[in-house]
N, C-alpha and C positions, 0 to 999 in steps of 0.2 A: 371511022375509027371505032372499033369495038372495045368497049371497056368491060373487062370481066369483073364479075361481082366476087369480091373476096368473101370466102366463108370463114367465119370466126374459128380459130383454133383453140383447143382446150376442152374442158369438161363443164357441163352445166352443174348447177347446185344440186339438182335432183339426181344426177348420175353419181355425184360424190356421196350424197346421203345414202343412196341405194348400196353403193359399195361399202360404206361404213357399217350399214346394218348387216350385210352379209358377213363381213369380217367379225362383227360382234357375236353373231350367232355361232360362227365357227370357233371363236375363242371360248365361249361359254360351253360348247360341247367338249372341247379339250379339257377345260377345268373340271367338268363333271367326270370325265374319264380318269383324271388324276386322283380325284377323291375316291372313286371306286377302286382304283389300283392300290391306293394306300390302305384302304380297309381290307382288301384281299391279302395284301402283304402282312398286315397285322394278324389276321386270322391264320394265315399259313405259318407264321412264326409260332403261334400258340399250338397249332397241331404238331409241329416239329418238336417243340419242347415236351408236350404231352407224350408223344411217341418215345422220346428219349427216357422220360421218367418211367413209362410202362415197361420198356425193354430192359432197362436197368434192373428193375425189381424182379422181372421174370428171370433174368439171367442169375440174379442172386439166389432166388428160390430154387432154381434148377441145380445150383451148386451145393445145396445143403444135403445132409444125410437124409435118406428116405423117411426115417422115423423121427426126424427133428421136430421140436415143438412148433416151429414156424410153419411146418407142413401138416399140422393137424387139420382134420376136416372141419369145414365151416367157413364163415365169412370173417375176414380180418380187415378192420378199418385202421388206416394210419392217420386219418384226418388230413388237414392241410399241410402240404409240404412247405417247410419253413422258408419264408421270404418269397413265396409265389402265390398265384391265384389257383393253383391246382390242388386237388385232394386225390388221394390214392387209396384203393382198397383191393384186396385180392380174395378169391374164393378157391378153396380146395375141396374137390369132390373125389372120394375114394371109391373105386369100383367094388362090387360085391365080393370078389375073390381077394381083395386086399393086395393085388399085385400091381395096380396102376392108380395114379392120381392125376386128375385133370386140374391144372392150375390156370386160373383166369385172373389177369390183372386189369383193372379198370382205372383210368385217370379221368377225372371230371373237372370242368371249369365253367365259369359263367362269364360271358362276354357277349352282350346283345343277345342273350338267350343261353340256355344250358347246353353244354357240349360234353361229349365223352368219347374216349377211344379205349378199346379193349384188345388184349392179346391173350391167346390161350396156347397151352402146350400140354402134352401128356408125359408124365414122368413114371418110369417103371422101376421096380426094385433093382 
């Protein structure tokens, strides 16, 4: 009579520990990606808001009369936009023939460093 030797079924403690270590490394990587994603989303939100503030001011300036006081040559600072972290300024540069003005609107903010976004257009008489 041959008696077969039964092999134990299941996992050893070392196999379970190795599996848990691999799982923990994977979960830590996912957590790091979540943090990076949240930071990226926050920065993207700020860029979107700055773009809206800059475009809004640019459209307003384009709608003014060509000789309006808000369109006088030079740099015009509005300071911080109420209730936000953004500050806005615009620059008007008139060409030598006084027939065109270059309008540049810049919005700046500080969030883990200084950031800014600018838009320009040319306005003619």
